[in-house]
C-alpha positions in Angstrom: 152.5 85.5 -43.1 151.4 82.0 -42.3 151.4 82.7 -38.6 149.0 85.7 -39.1 146.7 83.6 -41.2 146.7 80.8 -38.6 146.0 83.4 -35.8 143.1 84.8 -37.8 141.8 81.3 -38.4 142.1 80.5 -34.7 140.3 83.6 -33.6 137.5 83.1 -36.1 137.1 79.5 -35.0 136.9 80.5 -31.3 134.4 83.2 -32.0 132.2 80.9 -34.1 132.5 78.1 -31.5 131.4 80.3 -28.6 128.6 81.9 -30.6 127.3 78.5 -31.6 127.5 77.2 -28.0 125.7 80.3 -26.7 122.9 80.1 -29.3 122.5 76.4 -28.8 122.3 76.9 -25.0 119.6 79.5 -25.5 117.7 77.2 -27.8 117.8 74.4 -25.2 116.7 76.9 -22.5 113.7 77.9 -24.6 112.7 74.3 -25.0 112.9 73.9 -21.2 110.7 77.0 -20.8 108.2 75.5 -23.2 108.0 72.3 -21.2 107.5 74.4 -18.0 104.7 76.3 -19.6 103.1 73.0 -20.8 103.3 71.6 -17.3 101.8 74.9 -15.9 98.8 74.7 -18.4 98.2 71.1 -17.3 98.3 72.2 -13.7 95.7 74.9 -14.4 93.5 72.5 -16.3 93.6 70.0 -13.4 92.8 72.8 -10.9 89.8 73.8 -13.0 88.6 70.2 -13.2 88.8 69.9 -9.4 86.3 72.7 -8.9 86.1 75.1 -6.0 87.2 74.1 -2.6 86.9 75.8 0.8 90.1 77.0 2.5 89.5 74.5 5.2 89.3 71.5 2.8 92.3 72.8 0.8 94.5 72.8 3.9 93.1 69.5 5.2 93.9 67.6 2.0 97.7 67.6 1.9 97.7 65.5 -1.4 96.4 68.5 -3.3 98.7 70.8 -5.3 97.4 74.1 -4.1 98.7 76.1 -7.1 95.8 77.5 -9.2 93.1 76.0 -7.1 89.8 77.9 -6.9 88.9 78.4 -3.3 86.4 80.2 -1.0 87.1 81.5 2.4 85.3 83.5 5.1 87.2 86.1 7.0 87.8 89.6 8.1 90.1 91.9 6.1 92.5 94.2 8.0 91.6 97.7 6.8 94.8 99.3 8.2 97.7 96.9 7.7 97.9 96.3 4.0 100.7 96.2 1.4 101.1 98.0 -1.9 103.3 96.1 -4.3 105.1 98.6 -6.6 105.6 98.8 -10.4 102.5 97.0 -11.6 101.5 97.9 -15.1 97.9 97.7 -16.2 97.0 98.7 -19.8 100.1 101.0 -20.0 99.3 102.7 -16.6 101.6 102.4 -13.6 100.1 101.4 -10.3 100.2 98.9 -7.4 98.8 95.6 -6.4 96.9 95.7 -3.0 97.7 92.8 -0.7 95.5 92.5 2.4 95.8 90.1 5.3 92.6 88.3 6.0 91.8 86.6 9.3 90.1 83.3 8.9 89.5 80.3 11.2 92.3 78.6 9.4 94.8 81.4 10.0 95.8 84.6 8.4 96.0 84.6 4.6 97.1 87.3 2.1 94.6 88.2 -0.6 95.5 90.2 -3.7 92.6 92.6 -4.0 93.8 93.8 -7.4 95.4 96.8 -9.2 95.0 100.5 -8.4 96.5 103.4 -10.2 99.4 105.4 -8.8 99.1 109.0 -7.9 100.7 111.8 -9.9 103.5 112.0 -7.3 105.5 108.9 -6.4 105.8 110.3 -2.9 102.1 110.0 -2.4 100.5 106.6 -2.0 96.8 106.1 -3.1 94.2 105.7 -0.4 92.5 102.3 -0.2 89.1 101.8 1.3 88.7 98.3 2.9 85.9 96.9 5.0 86.6 94.7 8.0 83.2 93.0 8.0 83.1 89.2 8.0 83.0 88.4 4.3 83.1 85.4 2.0 85.9 85.7 -0.5 86.5 83.7 -3.7 89.7 83.5 -5.6 92.6 81.4 -6.9 95.7 80.2 -5.1 99.1 81.4 -6.3 102.5 80.7 -4.8 104.7 83.8 -4.9 108.3 83.6 -6.1 111.1 85.8 -4.9 113.7 87.6 -7.0 116.9 87.5 -4.9 118.2 90.6 -6.7 115.4 92.8 -5.3 116.1 94.5 -2.1 113.3 95.7 0.1 113.5 99.2 1.7 110.3 99.2 3.8 111.1 99.7 7.5 109.7 97.8 10.4 108.3 101.0 12.0 104.6 100.1 12.4 103.4 102.6 9.8 100.9 101.5 7.2 100.4 100.9 4.3 103.8 99.3 3.4 105.3 99.8 0.0 107.0 96.7 -1.2 108.9 95.8 -4.4 107.7 92.1 -4.5 105.5 89.7 -2.7 107.7 88.1 0.0 105.6 86.3 2.6 108.6 86.2 5.0 109.1 89.9 4.9 105.3 90.5 5.2 105.2 88.3 8.3 107.9 90.5 9.9 105.8 93.6 9.2 102.6 92.1 10.5 104.3 90.2 13.4 102.2 87.2 12.8 102.3 84.0 10.8 100.7 83.8 7.3 99.6 80.8 5.2 102.3 80.1 2.6 100.3 81.4 -0.5 98.4 84.3 -1.8 94.8 84.3 -3.0 94.1 86.2 -6.2 90.5 87.4 -5.7 87.9 86.9 -8.5 86.7 89.7 -10.6 84.2 92.0 -8.9 83.2 95.2 -10.7 81.9 96.8 -7.5 85.2 96.3 -5.6 86.9 99.3 -7.2 90.0 97.2 -8.0 91.0 95.9 -11.4 91.7 92.2 -11.5 93.0 90.8 -14.7 95.2 87.8 -13.7 97.4 86.3 -16.4 98.7 83.0 -15.2 100.7 82.1 -18.3 102.2 85.1 -20.1 103.8 83.3 -23.0 102.4 80.0 -24.5 104.7 77.0 -25.1 104.5 77.4 -28.9 106.2 80.8 -28.7 109.1 79.4 -26.7 109.5 76.6 -29.3 109.5 79.2 -32.1 112.3 81.1 -30.3 114.2 77.8 -29.8 114.0 77.1 -33.5 115.3 80.6 -34.3 118.3 80.1 -32.0 119.1 76.7 -33.5 118.8 78.1 -37.0 121.1 81.0 -36.1 123.6 78.5 -34.8 123.5 76.4 -38.0 123.8 79.6 -40.0 126.9 80.6 -38.1 128.5 77.3 -38.8 127.6 77.4 -42.5 129.0 81.0 -42.8 132.2 80.0 -41.1 132.7 76.9 -43.3 131.9 78.8 -46.5 134.2 81.8 -45.6 137.0 79.4 -44.7 136.7 77.5 -48.0 136.7 80.7 -50.0 139.8 81.9 -48.1 141.6 78.6 -48.8 140.7 78.9 -52.5 142.0 82.5 -52.6 145.2 81.5 -50.9 145.7 78.6 -53.3 145.1 80.9 -56.3 147.6 83.5 -54.9 150.3 80.9 -54.3 150.3 79.8 -57.9 
């Protein structure tokens, strides 16, 4: 009987211990995410204070943190060789982001022209009208991140447009067979462009991450309190029954 009670206590202790460790780890992770968001907001503020730069000056000044910088550039868009990035949601509608290579004096750079809606059939890609005239573009620099779990299926067959699952500059360079600058320019809002551009640089504010962290820590404390109270009650019951 004692052995069964000890086994039950050991299992309960282990379960509580691992639950507390997991919840505490999640709380710490949320605090780290809050700090990352705070740093990101500071970076955005610094970029806004710096004002707009030309692409030439941005590349010339190596001391600058390119992320979030407002830039202008003059170039010619490739109206044939462009990319559609899949599974982009805009106001509850499914669609694509249109990424177009632009030839500038500083090299080829990818510009995100914005969101377009998907067709009724997933087998049909929407037609995109692009102009190849020399144009001055205005936008904001972003550095794409890759999800290693995503596998691209687009073939290197020379057919365009290319449907991709994420923005991967290395993969895009292979399709284009030419070098690209290591960032993407999110073009500014232009109602006449036909694209929807609602860029959200920070999805969740730091305060929300801190609130989630507090919840995880409170749950961890609650788990410990429940375990201690339950253990004491069980001891009291055992003491009463042994009399």
